[in-house]
Every structure is written in structure tokens, then in C-alpha cells.
VOKOLLUM-561597 format. One record per residue: x, y, z of N, C-alpha, C in turn; residue in three letters. Coordinates in pm, whole numbers, plus 50000, padded with zeros to 5 digits. Example, Ala and Ser with C-alpha at 12.3 -4.5 7.8 and 13.67 -1.06 7.14 Angstrom:
BEGIN
51319 / 49431 / 50780 / 51230 / 49550 / 50780 / 51320 / 49670 / 50780 / ALA
51285 / 49775 / 50708 / 51367 / 49894 / 50714 / 51290 / 50003 / 50787 / SER
//
This chain:
BEGIN
91812 / 95022 / 53349 / 91654 / 95067 / 53398 / 91684 / 95118 / 53531 / MET
91641 / 95194 / 53565 / 91675 / 95281 / 53721 / 91636 / 95195 / 53818 / LYS
91623 / 95263 / 53933 / 91620 / 95141 / 54103 / 91440 / 95157 / 54082 / SER
91452 / 95114 / 54192 / 91284 / 95106 / 54268 / 91228 / 95200 / 54276 / ALA
91269 / 95311 / 54293 / 91169 / 95417 / 54239 / 91100 / 95413 / 54162 / PRO
91160 / 95396 / 54031 / 91122 / 95338 / 53838 / 90968 / 95277 / 53870 / TYR
91056 / 95169 / 53983 / 90929 / 95065 / 53947 / 90795 / 95113 / 53959 / ASP
90738 / 95112 / 53933 / 90607 / 95147 / 53947 / 90499 / 95005 / 53922 / ASN
90425 / 94951 / 54080 / 90392 / 94868 / 54067 / 90273 / 94913 / 54088 / ILE
90147 / 94862 / 54043 / 90028 / 94897 / 54074 / 89883 / 94754 / 54104 / VAL
89842 / 94747 / 54191 / 89744 / 94651 / 54235 / 89625 / 94690 / 54227 / PHE
89486 / 94661 / 54131 / 89407 / 94676 / 54178 / 89245 / 94613 / 54157 / ARG
89210 / 94588 / 54260 / 89127 / 94578 / 54331 / 89151 / 94371 / 54344 / ASP
89298 / 94381 / 54401 / 89427 / 94316 / 54501 / 89477 / 94384 / 54560 / ILE
89460 / 94256 / 54700 / 89550 / 94336 / 54817 / 89701 / 94301 / 54783 / ASP
89761 / 94397 / 54818 / 89871 / 94411 / 54809 / 89980 / 94337 / 54903 / LYS
90033 / 94233 / 54770 / 90130 / 94202 / 54845 / 90295 / 94164 / 54848 / SER
90335 / 94199 / 54909 / 90483 / 94184 / 54997 / 90596 / 94065 / 54872 / ALA
90522 / 93957 / 54897 / 90602 / 93896 / 54782 / 90611 / 93875 / 54645 / ALA
90412 / 93937 / 54627 / 90428 / 93949 / 54503 / 90495 / 94048 / 54378 / LEU
90499 / 94185 / 54494 / 90587 / 94301 / 54451 / 90726 / 94221 / 54410 / ALA
90739 / 94130 / 54528 / 90900 / 94108 / 54542 / 90942 / 94047 / 54431 / ASP
90819 / 93973 / 54358 / 90860 / 93850 / 54245 / 90874 / 93970 / 54112 / THR
90760 / 94072 / 54093 / 90756 / 94168 / 54000 / 90856 / 94257 / 53994 / VAL
90906 / 94296 / 54074 / 91052 / 94354 / 54088 / 91163 / 94295 / 54078 / SER
91197 / 94173 / 54124 / 91320 / 94070 / 54048 / 91249 / 94046 / 53923 / ARG
91185 / 94003 / 53887 / 91167 / 93998 / 53730 / 91188 / 94123 / 53611 / LYS
91184 / 94254 / 53679 / 91197 / 94356 / 53595 / 91332 / 94383 / 53649 / LEU
91389 / 94359 / 53727 / 91517 / 94355 / 53711 / 91607 / 94283 / 53606 / HIS
91567 / 94169 / 53610 / 91620 / 94080 / 53532 / 91651 / 94103 / 53361 / LYS
91506 / 94157 / 53329 / 91464 / 94241 / 53192 / 91578 / 94365 / 53155 / LEU
91702 / 94354 / 53234 / 91781 / 94443 / 53181 / 91904 / 94371 / 53162 / GLU
91888 / 94255 / 53115 / 92004 / 94163 / 53072 / 92005 / 94169 / 52945 / ARG
91867 / 94172 / 52880 / 91842 / 94155 / 52715 / 91807 / 94324 / 52667 / TYR
91780 / 94402 / 52811 / 91733 / 94529 / 52693 / 91791 / 94634 / 52824 / CYS
91896 / 94735 / 52772 / 91989 / 94803 / 52904 / 91930 / 94936 / 52886 / GLY
91813 / 94966 / 52757 / 91778 / 95114 / 52769 / 91665 / 95137 / 52791 / ASP
91572 / 95061 / 52945 / 91430 / 95053 / 52947 / 91495 / 95195 / 53022 / ILE
91333 / 95296 / 52978 / 91352 / 95426 / 53067 / 91249 / 95392 / 53185 / ILE
91217 / 95364 / 53156 / 91048 / 95291 / 53284 / 90981 / 95239 / 53274 / ARG
90907 / 95188 / 53383 / 90843 / 95038 / 53358 / 90721 / 95063 / 53466 / SER
90618 / 94993 / 53407 / 90517 / 94949 / 53484 / 90394 / 94904 / 53485 / ARG
90413 / 94800 / 53617 / 90340 / 94655 / 53581 / 90192 / 94715 / 53680 / VAL
90084 / 94674 / 53608 / 89938 / 94607 / 53644 / 89875 / 94536 / 53670 / VAL
89860 / 94497 / 53796 / 89775 / 94368 / 53841 / 89631 / 94395 / 53881 / LEU
89539 / 94319 / 53758 / 89385 / 94284 / 53851 / 89346 / 94218 / 53827 / GLU
89197 / 94200 / 53900 / 89128 / 94115 / 53935 / 89025 / 94162 / 53871 / ALA
89003 / 94100 / 53706 / 88887 / 94197 / 53664 / 88741 / 94073 / 53751 / PRO
88654 / 94152 / 53685 / 88523 / 94108 / 53749 / 88499 / 93967 / 53720 / HIS
88407 / 93891 / 53811 / 88407 / 93752 / 53813 / 88348 / 93707 / 53653 / GLN
88386 / 93590 / 53577 / 88368 / 93533 / 53443 / 88251 / 93437 / 53518 / HIS
88109 / 93471 / 53431 / 87966 / 93342 / 53445 / 88120 / 93231 / 53407 / LYS
88170 / 93239 / 53299 / 88227 / 93034 / 53273 / 88378 / 92988 / 53295 / HIS
88407 / 93133 / 53285 / 88594 / 93114 / 53302 / 88610 / 93153 / 53511 / LYS
88546 / 93151 / 53588 / 88565 / 93178 / 53714 / 88581 / 93340 / 53761 / GLY
88695 / 93307 / 53823 / 88803 / 93446 / 53879 / 88895 / 93419 / 53749 / LYS
88932 / 93560 / 53648 / 89023 / 93562 / 53598 / 89117 / 93683 / 53638 / GLN
89302 / 93672 / 53647 / 89351 / 93790 / 53671 / 89467 / 93807 / 53595 / TYR
89465 / 93952 / 53614 / 89527 / 93960 / 53439 / 89632 / 94092 / 53503 / LYS
89776 / 94047 / 53451 / 89925 / 94125 / 53447 / 89939 / 94217 / 53311 / ALA
89989 / 94289 / 53302 / 90004 / 94384 / 53200 / 90124 / 94503 / 53185 / SER
90256 / 94417 / 53156 / 90369 / 94536 / 53183 / 90422 / 94635 / 53043 / VAL
90427 / 94737 / 53098 / 90494 / 94816 / 52994 / 90590 / 94889 / 53031 / GLU
90632 / 94899 / 52915 / 90823 / 94905 / 52924 / 90825 / 95064 / 52809 / LEU
90910 / 95169 / 52876 / 90924 / 95218 / 52836 / 91038 / 95278 / 52844 / ALA
91107 / 95224 / 52663 / 91237 / 95206 / 52614 / 91260 / 95304 / 52492 / LEU
91378 / 95355 / 52504 / 91453 / 95431 / 52365 / 91377 / 95352 / 52241 / SER
91309 / 95432 / 52176 / 91267 / 95379 / 52021 / 91087 / 95346 / 52089 / GLY
91037 / 95208 / 52014 / 90898 / 95213 / 52055 / 90872 / 95109 / 52180 / ASN
90775 / 95146 / 52242 / 90745 / 95144 / 52380 / 90676 / 94985 / 52384 / PRO
90669 / 94926 / 52480 / 90647 / 94788 / 52514 / 90534 / 94720 / 52554 / VAL
90446 / 94681 / 52552 / 90317 / 94669 / 52622 / 90284 / 94517 / 52624 / THR
90237 / 94462 / 52748 / 90218 / 94293 / 52727 / 90118 / 94268 / 52867 / ILE
90016 / 94209 / 52847 / 89934 / 94194 / 52877 / 89883 / 93979 / 52828 / THR
89875 / 93970 / 52973 / 89867 / 93820 / 53010 / 89765 / 93766 / 53095 / ASN
89637 / 93703 / 53080 / 89520 / 93674 / 53147 / 89542 / 93514 / 53201 / GLU
89567 / 93485 / 53352 / 89513 / 93393 / 53382 / 89398 / 93359 / 53503 / SER
89403 / 93205 / 53520 / 89300 / 93208 / 53687 / 89445 / 93219 / 53799 / ASP
89584 / 93249 / 53805 / 89648 / 93271 / 53910 / 89702 / 93359 / 53869 / SER
89742 / 93456 / 53987 / 89811 / 93603 / 53967 / 89956 / 93563 / 53937 / ILE
90001 / 93488 / 54000 / 90104 / 93447 / 53975 / 90159 / 93374 / 53805 / HIS
90045 / 93249 / 53765 / 90045 / 93213 / 53645 / 90038 / 93293 / 53520 / ARG
89976 / 93445 / 53579 / 89953 / 93560 / 53490 / 90058 / 93678 / 53427 / ALA
90131 / 93666 / 53570 / 90263 / 93754 / 53608 / 90402 / 93631 / 53558 / VAL
90362 / 93586 / 53498 / 90515 / 93471 / 53488 / 90445 / 93426 / 53292 / THR
90325 / 93474 / 53223 / 90317 / 93471 / 53152 / 90355 / 93600 / 53065 / GLY
90360 / 93732 / 53180 / 90371 / 93818 / 53089 / 90463 / 93831 / 53114 / ALA
90565 / 93813 / 53193 / 90781 / 93875 / 53147 / 90800 / 93792 / 53084 / PHE
90707 / 93649 / 53077 / 90806 / 93557 / 52998 / 90807 / 93591 / 52821 / ASN
90659 / 93688 / 52781 / 90604 / 93736 / 52615 / 90694 / 93879 / 52671 / SER
90734 / 93936 / 52772 / 90875 / 94051 / 52687 / 90959 / 93984 / 52719 / VAL
90961 / 93930 / 52772 / 91147 / 93871 / 52742 / 91169 / 93803 / 52595 / GLU
91032 / 93757 / 52571 / 91103 / 93698 / 52409 / 91099 / 93823 / 52350 / ARG
91020 / 93919 / 52390 / 90995 / 94053 / 52293 / 91141 / 94099 / 52300 / CYS
91181 / 94137 / 52381 / 91305 / 94203 / 52412 / 91438 / 94138 / 52320 / LEU
91382 / 93988 / 52325 / 91511 / 93935 / 52288 / 91548 / 93936 / 52130 / LYS
91427 / 93934 / 52080 / 91383 / 93919 / 51936 / 91427 / 94076 / 51928 / GLU
91368 / 94162 / 51996 / 91479 / 94359 / 51917 / 91595 / 94338 / 51936 / ARG
91683 / 94268 / 52026 / 91821 / 94287 / 52017 / 91881 / 94209 / 51945 / GLY
91782 / 94105 / 51880 / 91835 / 94056 / 51777 / 91850 / 94111 / 51642 / ASP
91761 / 94146 / 51623 / 91701 / 94228 / 51520 / 91785 / 94360 / 51497 / ARG
91863 / 94434 / 51633 / 91926 / 94540 / 51659 / 92121 / 94478 / 51612 / ARG
92079 / 94368 / 51624 / 92272 / 94265 / 51610 / 92230 / 94285 / 51424 / LYS
92140 / 94225 / 51417 / 92150 / 94161 / 51264 / 92159 / 94315 / 51156 / SER
92083 / 94389 / 51185 / 92123 / 94537 / 51110 / 92163 / 94576 / 51103 / ARG
92320 / 94580 / 51278 / 92436 / 94647 / 51291 / 92562 / 94530 / 51197 / ARG
92586 / 94463 / 51194 / 92610 / 94325 / 51108 / 92603 / 94307 / 51032 / HIS
92545 / 94419 / 50942 / 92538 / 94422 / 50789 / 92571 / 94449 / 50697 / GLN
92659 / 94444 / 50606 / 92733 / 94542 / 50552 / 92676 / 94602 / 50421 / LEU
92676 / 94741 / 50412 / 92576 / 94797 / 50278 / 92632 / 94753 / 50125 / PRO
92494 / 94685 / 50024 / 92609 / 94705 / 49934 / 92663 / 94846 / 49879 / GLU
92742 / 94784 / 49764 / 92800 / 94900 / 49744 / 92816 / 94877 / 49564 / LEU
92819 / 94953 / 49555 / 92754 / 94946 / 49373 / 92955 / 94928 / 49322 / GLU
92944 / 94889 / 49209 / 93108 / 94865 / 49167 / 93146 / 95042 / 49076 / PRO
93247 / 95071 / 49082 / 93280 / 95174 / 49051 / 93324 / 95141 / 48851 / VAL
93286 / 95271 / 48824 / 93296 / 95192 / 48619 / 93436 / 95289 / 48639 / GLU
93523 / 95234 / 48537 / 93643 / 95355 / 48547 / 93617 / 95456 / 48404 / GLU
93689 / 95573 / 48430 / 93632 / 95618 / 48296 / 93759 / 95669 / 48200 / ALA
93731 / 95657 / 48103 / 93851 / 95614 / 48014 / 93856 / 95683 / 47865 / GLU
//
């Protein structure tokens, strides 16, 4: 993944927080361990309208542009920090599974049919 200019963090209906932006940036850089082919990332942190029964719900969305299929994960919680942590845990799990699938596919040998000798 590229450096800080490519880390696009969007705050919607939330005051910008340097601490929260730093947390998100650190978590984005941590994802490099699991997937080295992240082209671009975008994190959207928002506070949708007040819900009558659930109270204030915060939403964190992580969008990763990868070579192959893009990954988009959204998580909601009553705390923006828990929403961010949950979203990044889900992305981390998704990237680990993706890496495991690639490794298992790479290590499988193709089955060869026996060659019959002509007489």
C-alpha cells in the first residue's frame, strides 16, 4: 500500500479527530502484513441519524481496492471506536482467508493423467 496521501479518511456528520484518524491510519498500515497488493484504501466514518430504539449508531466502512476483487466491509456500533475496530477486524479476517486461498491454490499440483504406451 502507498503512503499517507492514499489513505483516504472521510468524516461524515462527525467532528474530525486527529486521534481517530491516527488510529485508522495505523490499522490501514497493519493490513499490509496480510495483503501486499492493496492499491488504494478509503475509510468512511459516519454518524447516521438518531435511531428511536437503538440510540445513536456510528458506522465505519472500509473499502480496499485490491488487484483482483475489491473488499468493502461495514460495521455499526454505539461507539465510533468499536465500529472502527470491528470493521478492521473483519477486513483483517477477510484478507487472511484470501491469502490462505491463494497459498493453497499455489501449492496444489495439477493431477496428471497416466500416459499409455503405444505398442
